[in-house]
C-alpha positions in Angstrom: -27.6 168.9 -25.7 -23.8 167.8 -24.7 -21.9 164.8 -26.1 -18.6 163.3 -24.4 -17.7 161.5 -27.5 -16.6 157.8 -27.4 -16.2 154.9 -29.8 -17.9 152.3 -27.3 -20.4 154.7 -25.2 -21.4 158.1 -26.0 -22.5 160.5 -22.5 -24.9 163.1 -23.3 -26.6 165.7 -21.0 -28.9 168.4 -21.2 -28.6 171.9 -20.2 -30.1 175.4 -20.8 -28.6 179.3 -21.2 -31.4 180.8 -18.9 -30.0 179.0 -15.6 -26.4 178.0 -17.6 -26.5 174.9 -15.8 -26.7 171.4 -17.4 -27.5 167.7 -16.1 -26.5 164.6 -17.0 -29.0 162.5 -19.0 -27.8 159.0 -20.5 -24.8 157.7 -22.0 -25.6 155.9 -25.6 -23.6 152.6 -26.3 -22.5 152.3 -29.8 -23.1 149.2 -30.8 -23.4 150.0 -34.6 -23.4 153.1 -36.1 -27.0 153.0 -36.9 -27.8 151.9 -33.2 -26.2 155.3 -31.6 -27.7 157.7 -34.4 -31.2 156.1 -33.4 -30.7 156.5 -30.0 -29.2 160.1 -30.3 -32.0 160.7 -32.9 -34.6 160.2 -30.1 -33.0 162.1 -27.6 -33.1 165.2 -29.9 -36.5 164.5 -30.8 -37.6 164.7 -26.9 -35.7 167.4 -25.8 -35.4 169.7 -28.7 -32.0 171.2 -28.5 -31.1 174.3 -29.9 -27.7 173.4 -30.1 -25.2 170.9 -29.6 -21.5 170.8 -27.8 -19.0 168.0 -28.1 -16.1 167.5 -26.1 -13.1 168.3 -28.1 -10.1 165.8 -26.3 -6.8 167.6 -26.1 -3.3 165.9 -24.4 -1.6 168.0 -21.3 0.6 169.7 -24.3 -2.4 171.1 -26.5 -2.1 168.3 -29.0 -5.6 166.9 -30.8 -6.2 163.7 -29.2 -6.5 160.3 -31.6 -9.8 160.5 -31.2 -10.4 163.8 -33.2 -11.0 162.1 -36.8 -13.8 160.5 -35.4 -15.0 163.3 -33.2 -14.9 165.7 -36.0 -17.4 163.4 -38.3 -19.4 163.3 -35.2 -19.7 166.9 -35.5 -20.6 167.1 -38.9 -23.4 164.2 -38.8 -25.0 166.2 -35.9 -25.2 169.3 -38.4 -26.1 167.7 -41.4 -28.7 165.5 -39.6 -30.5 168.0 -37.5 -29.7 171.4 -38.7 -28.5 173.0 -35.3 -25.2 174.5 -34.9 -22.4 172.3 -32.8 -20.0 174.2 -30.5 -16.7 172.1 -29.8 -14.7 172.8 -26.3 -11.8 171.6 -24.9 -12.9 168.4 -22.4 -9.7 167.8 -21.4 -9.6 165.8 -18.1 -13.5 165.7 -18.2 -14.0 161.9 -17.6 -11.1 162.2 -15.1 -13.3 165.1 -13.4 -16.6 163.2 -13.4 -15.0 160.5 -11.4 -14.0 162.7 -8.6 -17.3 164.3 -8.7 -18.5 161.5 -7.4 -15.5 161.1 -4.7 -15.6 164.6 -3.3 -19.5 164.9 -2.9 -19.0 161.1 -1.0 -22.0 160.0 -3.0 -21.7 156.3 -4.4 -19.5 156.2 -7.1 -20.5 157.3 -10.3 -21.7 154.6 -12.4 -22.4 156.5 -15.8 -19.2 158.6 -15.9 -19.9 159.4 -19.5 -22.9 161.2 -19.1 -21.6 163.0 -16.1 -18.3 164.3 -18.4 -21.1 165.2 -21.1 -22.6 167.2 -18.2 -19.1 168.7 -17.1 -18.3 169.7 -20.9 -21.9 171.2 -21.2 -21.7 173.1 -17.7 -18.5 174.7 -18.8 -20.0 175.5 -21.9 -22.7 177.0 -20.8 -20.5 179.0 -18.1 -18.0 180.4 -21.0 -21.2 181.3 -23.2 -24.4 182.9 -21.0 
């Protein structure tokens, strides 16, 4: 299960190592900490992932994004709550790529760029680790 972490929304995607493919699933709105953990917990119970992949944003110069402490805390929570490995992958420009995906494929605009960004993050990890 892949995540594109944000303080207001968390994009979620699912994938499988057999085909090394991922698909956008949903976006969880972060109204409160408790509400987003409840929603994520429901998705984990439903999909039963073996591991988690979380996008790690960096700037063009390679420096960590200002969100890294919150993303690190999110990763620790995933690991401690569900006892599965958490892998981090550089997600530089995944949201931009998600928006470009809709334009390049001549589809209607992607309304849920967060889950599409999570799909891109998970796809990248699957390609690198399959």
